[in-house]
Backbone as a chain_set.jsonl record, in Angstrom:
{"seq": "XXXXXXXXXXXXXXXXXXXXXXXXXXXXXXXXXXXXXXXXXXXXXXXXXXXXXXXXXXXXXXXXXXXXXXXXXXXXXXXXXXXXXXXXXXXXXXXXXXXXXXXXXXXXXXXXXXXXXXXXXXXXXXXXXXXXXXXXXXXXXXXXXXXXXXXXXXXXXXXXXXXXXXXXXXXXXXXXXXXXX", "coords": {"N": [[103.656, -108.368, -88.617], [100.643, -109.982, -89.117], [97.891, -111.046, -87.202], [95.127, -113.19, -86.456], [92.035, -113.544, -84.842], [89.138, -115.334, -83.789], [85.868, -115.657, -82.518], [83.114, -117.732, -82.028], [79.738, -117.634, -81.261], [76.845, -118.942, -79.508], [74.886, -117.277, -78.804], [73.443, -114.353, -79.878], [73.209, -111.829, -78.623], [75.159, -112.043, -76.576], [77.362, -112.375, -78.183], [77.514, -109.874, -79.478], [78.002, -108.209, -77.28], [80.476, -109.221, -76.481], [82.022, -108.704, -78.795], [82.195, -105.916, -78.753], [83.647, -105.602, -76.386], [86.023, -106.87, -77.146], [87.082, -105.076, -79.013], [87.609, -102.931, -77.415], [89.526, -103.848, -75.691], [92.058, -103.989, -76.835], [94.217, -102.646, -79.404], [92.911, -103.414, -82.208], [91.713, -104.517, -85.435], [88.388, -104.756, -86.275], [87.276, -107.226, -88.092], [85.034, -108.751, -88.789], [81.795, -108.796, -87.431], [79.046, -110.235, -86.842], [75.783, -111.729, -87.406], [75.351, -115.197, -88.018], [74.282, -118.162, -89.739], [73.153, -121.108, -88.028], [71.419, -118.893, -86.359], [73.575, -117.872, -84.857], [76.554, -116.02, -83.833], [79.444, -114.269, -84.899], [82.693, -112.986, -84.147], [85.473, -111.462, -85.491], [88.806, -110.473, -85.289], [91.748, -108.611, -86.212], [95.278, -107.902, -86.207], [98.311, -106.898, -84.508], [100.144, -109.566, -82.95], [100.2, -109.665, -80.045], [98.193, -107.814, -79.37], [95.931, -108.941, -80.576], [95.803, -111.362, -79.211], [95.259, -110.411, -76.603], [92.781, -109.216, -77.082], [91.256, -111.454, -77.85], [91.32, -112.946, -75.447], [89.882, -111.204, -73.781], [87.388, -111.24, -75.056], [86.7, -113.943, -74.764], [86.494, -114.112, -71.997], [84.186, -112.593, -71.529], [82.35, -113.961, -73.137], [82.025, -116.579, -72.112], [80.101, -119.462, -71.335], [78.692, -119.287, -73.669], [80.242, -119.565, -75.857], [80.925, -121.201, -78.826], [83.05, -121.948, -80.454], [86.507, -121.11, -81.001], [89.394, -119.372, -82.291], [92.877, -118.728, -82.877], [95.189, -117.38, -84.972], [98.408, -116.831, -85.169], [100.159, -115.872, -87.212], [98.726, -115.085, -89.706], [97.995, -115.872, -93.102], [98.156, -113.334, -95.547], [96.266, -113.459, -97.637], [94.062, -114.697, -96.527], [92.805, -112.772, -94.966], [92.156, -111.014, -97.052], [90.392, -112.677, -98.445], [88.291, -112.835, -96.615], [87.452, -110.207, -96.68], [86.627, -109.956, -99.249], [88.302, -109.109, -101.274], [90.585, -108.484, -104.024], [89.925, -110.282, -106.399], [90.716, -113.137, -108.44], [92.204, -112.834, -111.675], [92.546, -114.471, -113.82], [91.196, -117.351, -115.276], [91.65, -120.538, -113.871], [92.629, -123.722, -112.491], [90.304, -124.842, -109.995], [89.74, -125.065, -106.526], [87.687, -126.296, -103.929], [86.576, -126.286, -100.617], [84.546, -127.523, -98.062], [82.957, -127.086, -94.925], [81.678, -128.028, -91.645], [82.168, -126.215, -89.667], [82.882, -122.865, -88.787], [85.308, -121.889, -87.675], [87.076, -123.982, -88.299], [87.052, -123.809, -91.075], [88.33, -121.321, -91.517], [90.881, -121.824, -90.391], [91.693, -123.944, -92.071], [91.702, -122.661, -94.553], [93.789, -120.849, -94.186], [95.888, -122.71, -93.93], [95.835, -123.834, -96.515], [96.525, -121.595, -98.103], [99.112, -121.169, -97.24], [100.356, -123.492, -98.026], [100.684, -123.736, -100.8], [101.113, -122.071, -103.996], [98.537, -120.392, -104.479], [95.497, -118.574, -105.185], [93.096, -117.08, -103.116], [89.738, -117.16, -103.736], [87.249, -116.817, -102.482], [86.111, -116.71, -99.109], [83.679, -117.949, -97.334], [81.632, -117.485, -94.595], [79.406, -119.179, -93.124], [76.955, -117.865, -93.772], [73.744, -117.769, -94.861], [73.917, -120.365, -95.745], [73.162, -122.535, -94.252], [74.672, -122.697, -91.874], [77.071, -123.809, -92.537], [80.472, -123.538, -93.796], [82.669, -122.405, -96.403], [85.432, -122.336, -98.724], [86.938, -121.061, -101.722], [89.551, -121.583, -104.051], [92.132, -120.768, -106.451], [94.47, -121.622, -109.045], [97.43, -123.164, -110.494], [96.932, -126.588, -111.437], [98.404, -128.52, -109.907], [99.226, -126.981, -107.724], [96.759, -126.194, -106.647], [95.76, -128.712, -105.942], [97.621, -129.462, -103.944], [97.132, -127.436, -102.079], [94.424, -127.892, -101.468], [94.636, -130.434, -100.327], [96.158, -129.794, -98.03], [94.401, -128.059, -96.646], [92.201, -129.766, -96.322], [93.244, -131.659, -94.592], [93.195, -130.362, -92.135], [90.433, -130.216, -91.59], [89.832, -132.93, -91.581], [91.135, -133.843, -89.349], [89.55, -133.0, -87.181], [87.105, -133.942, -87.914], [85.312, -132.271, -89.265], [85.242, -131.654, -91.934], [83.291, -131.504, -94.794], [83.232, -131.911, -97.608], [85.567, -131.982, -100.326], [86.864, -130.619, -103.362], [88.519, -130.654, -106.52], [88.63, -128.852, -109.392], [89.899, -129.248, -112.362], [89.945, -127.936, -114.882], [88.086, -125.544, -115.283], [85.236, -124.167, -117.017], [85.121, -120.93, -118.577], [82.675, -119.71, -118.194], [81.632, -121.015, -115.883], [83.714, -120.385, -114.06], [83.486, -117.604, -113.867], [81.171, -117.367, -112.345], [82.072, -117.658, -109.816], [83.253, -115.355, -109.064]], "CA": [[103.005, -109.663, -88.705], [99.213, -109.929, -88.805], [97.321, -112.151, -86.458], [93.673, -113.225, -86.584], [91.309, -114.301, -83.818], [87.708, -115.417, -84.029], [85.032, -116.341, -81.541], [81.767, -118.042, -82.508], [78.83, -117.674, -80.109], [75.495, -119.452, -79.729], [73.998, -116.186, -78.403], [73.704, -113.124, -80.627], [73.413, -110.742, -77.657], [76.457, -112.228, -75.933], [78.355, -112.126, -79.227], [77.645, -108.425, -79.652], [78.656, -107.688, -76.075], [81.868, -109.649, -76.535], [82.691, -107.991, -79.889], [82.507, -104.579, -78.253], [84.726, -105.761, -75.41], [87.249, -107.217, -77.869], [87.645, -103.88, -79.645], [88.052, -102.024, -76.353], [90.611, -104.47, -74.926], [93.355, -103.807, -77.492], [94.136, -101.983, -80.705], [92.703, -104.426, -83.24], [90.726, -104.186, -86.463], [87.232, -105.643, -86.258], [87.083, -107.686, -89.471], [83.642, -109.19, -88.903], [80.981, -108.923, -86.222], [77.748, -110.39, -87.507], [75.039, -112.966, -87.212], [75.535, -116.245, -89.012], [73.304, -119.24, -89.605], [71.754, -120.903, -87.683], [71.181, -118.103, -85.151], [74.8, -117.67, -84.086], [77.225, -114.738, -84.021], [80.903, -114.368, -84.908], [83.546, -111.799, -84.063], [86.831, -111.684, -85.977], [89.673, -109.309, -85.163], [93.111, -108.791, -86.701], [96.245, -106.919, -85.734], [99.544, -107.476, -83.992], [99.899, -110.793, -82.188], [99.885, -109.4, -78.632], [96.899, -107.131, -79.3], [94.888, -109.903, -80.928], [95.717, -112.303, -78.082], [94.563, -109.712, -75.515], [91.397, -109.051, -77.513], [90.629, -112.776, -77.767], [91.14, -113.278, -74.03], [88.789, -110.375, -73.265], [86.152, -111.76, -75.631], [86.415, -115.241, -74.15], [86.058, -113.854, -70.618], [82.796, -112.127, -71.59], [81.51, -114.952, -73.815], [81.739, -117.694, -71.209], [79.522, -120.702, -71.85], [78.032, -119.038, -74.954], [81.222, -119.745, -76.924], [80.849, -122.462, -79.551], [84.391, -122.245, -80.949], [87.398, -119.953, -81.074], [90.679, -119.662, -82.914], [93.917, -117.705, -82.937], [96.235, -117.669, -85.949], [99.393, -115.781, -84.889], [100.752, -115.325, -88.431], [97.751, -115.452, -90.732], [98.372, -115.538, -94.474], [97.409, -112.12, -95.948], [95.133, -113.767, -98.515], [92.893, -115.071, -95.724], [92.128, -111.502, -94.666], [91.563, -110.544, -98.307], [89.244, -113.545, -98.726], [87.204, -112.403, -95.729], [87.015, -108.871, -97.096], [86.159, -110.017, -100.63], [89.212, -108.281, -102.071], [91.503, -109.054, -105.014], [89.5, -111.49, -107.11], [91.671, -113.554, -109.46], [91.903, -112.284, -112.992], [92.73, -115.483, -114.855], [90.628, -118.655, -114.953], [92.613, -121.609, -113.676], [92.018, -124.795, -111.705], [89.562, -124.367, -108.826], [89.571, -125.968, -105.398], [86.655, -125.869, -102.983], [86.502, -127.088, -99.396], [83.31, -127.211, -97.332], [83.098, -127.514, -93.536], [80.595, -127.81, -90.691], [82.624, -125.26, -88.659], [83.473, -121.612, -89.251], [86.709, -121.835, -87.244], [87.844, -124.95, -89.085], [87.173, -123.264, -92.421], [89.356, -120.267, -91.495], [92.174, -122.492, -90.183], [92.018, -124.699, -93.277], [92.006, -121.689, -95.603], [95.145, -120.385, -93.889], [96.798, -123.814, -94.272], [95.88, -123.924, -97.978], [97.269, -120.451, -98.638], [100.527, -121.334, -96.886], [100.883, -124.739, -98.587], [100.943, -123.687, -102.238], [100.921, -120.787, -104.666], [97.151, -120.3, -104.933], [94.776, -117.354, -104.829], [91.795, -117.315, -102.496], [88.652, -116.469, -104.425], [86.243, -116.433, -101.489], [86.008, -117.425, -97.841], [82.31, -117.65, -96.9], [81.477, -117.935, -93.22], [78.126, -119.614, -92.559], [75.833, -116.956, -93.984], [72.769, -118.224, -95.856], [74.281, -121.703, -96.227], [72.839, -123.52, -93.227], [75.68, -122.794, -90.827], [78.321, -124.359, -93.058], [81.424, -122.575, -94.342], [83.488, -122.951, -97.483], [86.28, -121.393, -99.437], [87.365, -121.448, -103.057], [90.897, -121.134, -104.407], [92.487, -121.024, -107.843], [95.899, -121.674, -109.36], [97.777, -124.328, -111.299], [96.299, -127.803, -110.921], [99.208, -129.139, -108.846], [99.184, -126.096, -106.551], [95.413, -126.3, -106.075], [95.661, -130.022, -105.294], [98.409, -129.402, -102.703], [96.43, -126.551, -101.147], [93.212, -128.601, -101.04], [95.069, -131.494, -99.408], [96.563, -129.168, -96.759], [93.191, -127.591, -95.972], [91.375, -130.92, -95.961], [93.859, -132.315, -93.429], [92.705, -129.663, -90.935], [89.057, -130.65, -91.357], [89.785, -134.366, -91.308], [91.604, -134.026, -87.968], [88.457, -132.835, -86.217], [85.88, -134.522, -88.45], [84.374, -131.234, -89.69], [85.274, -131.509, -93.388], [82.137, -132.114, -95.462], [83.684, -132.393, -98.91], [86.575, -131.191, -101.029], [86.862, -130.901, -104.794], [89.431, -129.937, -107.406], [88.099, -128.765, -110.754], [91.162, -128.939, -113.028], [89.838, -127.07, -116.056], [86.723, -125.004, -115.313], [84.888, -123.292, -118.138], [85.087, -119.507, -118.224], [81.323, -119.424, -117.721], [81.558, -121.444, -114.488], [84.685, -119.625, -113.263], [82.942, -116.257, -113.632], [80.154, -117.412, -111.289], [82.773, -117.656, -108.533], [83.793, -114.014, -108.788]], "C": [[101.552, -109.511, -88.276], [98.776, -111.217, -88.133], [95.809, -112.053, -86.592], [93.093, -114.055, -85.448], [89.829, -114.256, -84.151], [87.044, -116.127, -82.862], [83.654, -116.524, -82.175], [80.886, -118.283, -81.287], [77.499, -118.31, -80.488], [74.441, -118.436, -79.288], [74.386, -114.924, -79.164], [73.999, -111.974, -79.672], [74.781, -110.846, -76.995], [77.585, -111.995, -76.938], [78.59, -110.646, -79.45], [78.371, -107.795, -78.47], [80.153, -108.016, -76.101], [82.642, -108.916, -77.632], [83.082, -106.586, -79.459], [83.674, -104.633, -77.271], [86.051, -106.049, -76.107], [87.902, -105.983, -78.482], [88.125, -102.855, -78.625], [89.296, -102.544, -75.636], [91.989, -104.204, -75.522], [93.137, -103.132, -78.838], [94.117, -103.043, -81.804], [91.726, -103.881, -84.275], [89.606, -105.216, -86.376], [86.908, -106.014, -87.706], [85.633, -108.074, -89.735], [83.03, -109.195, -87.515], [79.552, -109.001, -86.74], [77.074, -111.69, -87.108], [75.386, -113.921, -88.347], [74.461, -117.3, -88.776], [73.904, -120.36, -88.77], [71.63, -120.176, -86.349], [72.387, -117.917, -84.26], [75.41, -116.318, -84.438], [78.724, -114.99, -84.036], [81.534, -112.991, -84.784], [84.931, -112.204, -84.529], [87.605, -110.388, -85.841], [91.043, -109.647, -85.728], [93.983, -107.68, -86.145], [97.527, -107.599, -85.313], [99.216, -108.63, -83.052], [99.463, -110.508, -80.753], [98.51, -108.748, -78.483], [95.756, -108.104, -79.583], [94.702, -110.926, -79.807], [94.944, -111.671, -76.92], [93.077, -109.545, -75.839], [90.632, -110.372, -77.408], [90.345, -113.153, -76.314], [89.989, -112.485, -73.414], [87.442, -110.879, -73.78], [85.731, -113.082, -75.023], [85.899, -115.053, -72.724], [84.599, -113.408, -70.576], [81.878, -113.225, -72.131], [81.122, -116.146, -72.972], [81.173, -118.919, -71.894], [78.757, -120.517, -73.17], [78.981, -119.22, -76.136], [81.098, -121.149, -77.505], [82.248, -122.899, -79.977], [85.197, -120.955, -80.96], [88.676, -120.361, -81.777], [91.588, -118.457, -82.791], [94.943, -118.183, -83.944], [97.266, -116.55, -85.806], [100.005, -115.137, -86.132], [99.876, -115.726, -89.611], [98.257, -115.03, -92.111], [97.531, -114.338, -94.918], [96.203, -112.406, -96.841], [93.881, -114.174, -97.743], [92.096, -113.813, -95.377], [91.47, -110.942, -95.921], [90.34, -111.37, -98.687], [88.04, -113.184, -97.88], [86.612, -111.08, -96.188], [86.47, -108.855, -98.516], [87.012, -109.192, -101.569], [90.012, -109.138, -103.048], [91.014, -110.35, -105.649], [90.529, -111.853, -108.18], [91.237, -113.064, -110.833], [91.92, -113.341, -114.083], [92.085, -116.805, -114.44], [91.717, -119.725, -114.89], [91.896, -122.726, -112.921], [91.367, -124.204, -110.459], [89.537, -125.471, -107.775], [88.494, -125.412, -104.491], [86.651, -126.845, -101.816], [85.331, -126.59, -98.573], [83.375, -127.851, -95.946], [81.815, -127.277, -92.741], [80.929, -126.705, -89.698], [83.246, -124.029, -89.296], [84.961, -121.574, -88.911], [87.572, -122.79, -88.06], [88.051, -124.45, -90.502], [88.269, -122.203, -92.492], [90.744, -120.884, -91.324], [92.619, -123.243, -91.435], [92.397, -123.771, -94.424], [93.421, -121.14, -95.424], [96.163, -121.462, -94.27], [96.936, -123.958, -95.786], [96.735, -122.814, -98.578], [98.764, -120.569, -98.365], [101.162, -122.536, -97.576], [101.299, -124.632, -100.047], [100.641, -122.296, -102.789], [99.528, -120.752, -105.299], [96.592, -118.939, -104.54], [93.447, -117.751, -104.198], [90.756, -116.494, -103.251], [87.661, -115.938, -103.398], [86.388, -117.304, -100.253], [84.658, -117.036, -97.257], [82.052, -118.3, -95.549], [80.014, -118.066, -92.81], [76.961, -118.65, -92.731], [74.998, -117.449, -95.154], [73.148, -119.566, -96.475], [74.148, -122.733, -95.101], [73.895, -123.72, -92.157], [76.992, -123.4, -91.276], [79.216, -123.219, -93.536], [82.182, -123.235, -95.48], [84.43, -121.88, -97.99], [86.654, -121.974, -100.785], [88.72, -120.826, -103.327], [91.128, -121.418, -105.881], [94.0, -120.961, -108.0], [96.155, -122.827, -110.308], [97.204, -125.582, -110.64], [97.093, -128.399, -109.76], [99.197, -128.298, -107.575], [97.824, -126.186, -105.862], [95.258, -127.635, -105.349], [96.412, -130.027, -103.963], [97.701, -128.556, -101.647], [95.16, -127.211, -100.608], [93.578, -129.701, -100.045], [95.445, -130.927, -98.042], [95.345, -128.692, -95.973], [92.312, -128.733, -95.5], [91.926, -131.627, -94.731], [93.385, -131.68, -92.126], [91.297, -130.151, -90.593], [88.92, -132.129, -91.065], [90.233, -134.668, -89.883], [90.455, -133.962, -86.971], [87.107, -133.329, -86.744], [84.88, -133.515, -88.985], [84.435, -130.911, -91.185], [84.054, -132.213, -93.971], [82.58, -132.729, -96.781], [84.74, -131.448, -99.45], [86.517, -131.565, -102.496], [87.929, -130.068, -105.481], [88.825, -130.011, -108.798], [89.268, -128.316, -111.619], [91.06, -127.95, -114.186], [88.421, -126.51, -116.157], [86.474, -124.167, -116.568], [84.914, -121.843, -117.655], [83.731, -119.142, -117.632], [81.168, -119.811, -116.247], [82.481, -120.6, -113.613], [84.139, -118.24, -112.914], [81.841, -116.241, -112.575], [80.787, -117.36, -109.905], [83.247, -116.27, -108.118], [82.746, -113.066, -108.261]], "O": [[101.264, -108.977, -87.205], [99.234, -112.312, -88.46], [95.268, -110.97, -86.814], [93.596, -115.133, -85.132], [89.328, -113.282, -84.715], [87.59, -117.074, -82.295], [83.102, -115.602, -82.775], [81.248, -119.045, -80.39], [77.071, -118.233, -81.639], [73.243, -118.701, -79.386], [75.533, -114.481, -79.097], [74.946, -111.22, -79.893], [75.486, -109.845, -76.867], [78.642, -111.475, -76.58], [79.732, -110.208, -79.595], [79.248, -106.95, -78.647], [80.987, -107.171, -75.775], [83.797, -108.543, -77.425], [84.179, -106.121, -79.769], [84.58, -103.802, -77.326], [87.09, -105.529, -75.7], [89.126, -105.854, -78.475], [88.958, -102.005, -78.942], [90.038, -101.765, -75.038], [92.984, -104.193, -74.797], [92.016, -103.06, -79.341], [95.161, -103.504, -82.266], [91.008, -102.913, -84.025], [89.863, -106.419, -86.402], [86.339, -105.214, -88.45], [85.078, -107.755, -90.787], [83.686, -109.56, -86.54], [78.926, -107.984, -87.038], [77.689, -112.606, -86.561], [75.673, -113.51, -89.471], [73.814, -117.317, -87.729], [75.121, -120.536, -88.819], [71.73, -120.811, -85.3], [72.25, -117.813, -83.041], [74.856, -115.564, -85.238], [79.225, -115.823, -83.281], [80.995, -111.985, -85.245], [85.503, -113.173, -84.029], [87.121, -109.325, -86.23], [91.458, -110.806, -85.732], [93.49, -106.655, -85.676], [97.802, -108.732, -85.708], [98.149, -108.665, -82.439], [98.459, -111.054, -80.293], [97.752, -109.091, -77.576], [94.733, -108.084, -78.899], [93.576, -111.31, -79.492], [94.08, -112.312, -76.323], [92.222, -109.715, -74.969], [89.497, -110.402, -76.933], [89.255, -113.624, -75.993], [89.213, -113.02, -72.623], [86.468, -110.937, -73.028], [84.545, -113.317, -74.793], [84.98, -115.75, -72.293], [83.856, -113.806, -69.679], [80.761, -113.401, -71.643], [80.015, -116.669, -73.099], [81.698, -119.367, -72.914], [78.234, -121.485, -73.723], [78.579, -119.052, -77.287], [81.155, -122.146, -76.785], [82.593, -124.076, -79.875], [84.643, -119.856, -80.932], [89.005, -121.544, -81.854], [91.136, -117.324, -82.624], [95.507, -119.267, -83.794], [97.029, -115.435, -86.271], [100.338, -113.953, -86.098], [100.237, -116.592, -90.407], [98.867, -113.972, -92.267], [96.321, -114.32, -94.692], [95.22, -111.667, -96.802], [92.766, -114.018, -98.24], [90.87, -113.795, -95.481], [90.344, -110.447, -95.86], [89.358, -110.828, -99.195], [86.905, -113.218, -98.354], [85.404, -110.865, -96.092], [85.908, -107.848, -98.949], [86.512, -108.637, -102.548], [90.097, -110.358, -102.906], [91.623, -111.402, -105.459], [91.148, -110.964, -108.766], [90.048, -112.904, -111.106], [91.364, -113.126, -115.16], [92.39, -117.328, -113.368], [92.589, -119.796, -115.756], [90.68, -122.67, -112.738], [91.823, -123.189, -109.933], [89.341, -126.645, -108.086], [88.394, -124.2, -104.304], [86.713, -128.061, -101.998], [85.143, -125.385, -98.405], [83.79, -129.001, -95.801], [80.982, -126.447, -93.105], [80.049, -126.288, -88.945], [84.04, -124.135, -90.231], [85.784, -121.261, -89.771], [88.68, -122.436, -88.466], [89.122, -124.648, -91.075], [89.056, -122.194, -93.438], [91.679, -120.512, -92.033], [93.789, -123.184, -91.814], [93.317, -124.069, -95.185], [94.161, -120.986, -96.396], [97.193, -121.152, -94.87], [98.039, -124.181, -96.286], [97.565, -123.061, -99.453], [99.584, -120.12, -99.167], [102.385, -122.596, -97.7], [102.181, -125.368, -100.489], [100.005, -121.469, -102.137], [99.359, -121.041, -106.484], [97.139, -118.247, -103.681], [92.759, -118.647, -104.688], [90.889, -115.277, -103.384], [87.28, -114.768, -103.432], [86.74, -118.48, -100.339], [84.497, -115.929, -96.743], [82.231, -119.506, -95.38], [79.453, -117.149, -92.21], [76.059, -118.631, -91.893], [75.475, -117.536, -96.286], [72.748, -119.87, -97.599], [74.929, -123.681, -95.018], [74.001, -124.807, -91.59], [77.931, -123.5, -90.487], [78.77, -122.079, -93.663], [82.323, -124.457, -95.525], [84.257, -120.689, -97.728], [86.687, -123.189, -100.977], [89.01, -119.707, -102.902], [90.409, -122.211, -106.49], [94.706, -120.339, -107.206], [95.22, -123.404, -110.863], [97.018, -125.622, -109.424], [96.51, -128.748, -108.734], [99.162, -128.841, -106.47], [97.748, -126.246, -104.635], [94.686, -127.685, -104.26], [95.902, -130.537, -102.966], [97.672, -128.914, -100.469], [94.857, -127.097, -99.42], [92.9, -129.874, -99.032], [95.096, -131.504, -97.013], [95.27, -128.901, -94.762], [91.744, -128.679, -94.41], [91.16, -132.139, -93.915], [93.195, -132.374, -91.127], [91.007, -130.461, -89.437], [87.989, -132.541, -90.372], [89.769, -135.632, -89.274], [90.385, -134.759, -86.035], [86.082, -133.152, -86.086], [83.707, -133.851, -89.15], [83.755, -129.997, -91.649], [83.809, -133.383, -93.676], [82.34, -133.908, -97.044], [84.8, -130.275, -99.082], [86.165, -132.692, -102.842], [88.21, -128.936, -105.087], [88.544, -131.093, -109.313], [89.608, -127.133, -111.622], [92.004, -127.201, -114.44], [87.64, -126.938, -117.008], [87.388, -123.543, -117.106], [84.747, -121.572, -116.465], [83.649, -118.361, -116.684], [80.639, -119.034, -115.452], [82.076, -120.149, -112.541], [84.313, -117.764, -111.792], [81.598, -115.2, -111.965], [80.109, -117.05, -108.925], [83.599, -116.044, -106.96], [83.047, -111.905, -107.983]]}, "num_chains": 1, "name": "protein.A"}
């Protein structure tokens, strides 16, 4: 079972220090450790639940008051990791769903909820880089599956007020669909 943890920092230096500590605290894979807009830093790790929990706790201890947000998903859907890595783009144009958030953590949690709610493929999960600190993800599948997945993901963002907008495009043109890949 794969688990995912993320910490978002308002200090780049503290984020880097914490990312190093997270990888030393337990046997985890460092999925992302990078600057994001506007002037923040994120660290994402994956691995077994206990290792990821230990890594998160170590990162939080170092991060202190520089932590903006954090998350732990004990049983993350495999497509979320693939979406972060930019792997396995869909091969067939189908309905498209897009959800946009003010929070990186909320976007990851919502993406996981969408992937678990319906038979959809994650096209991309973009975490606040060159988009003004916002995050979004795109999914594809049958119209009904995309609608169910969008509704599940939107519910996460509506709970905390960080959903900006959601959309379902039932029949995208091939030309538009190819811009998403």
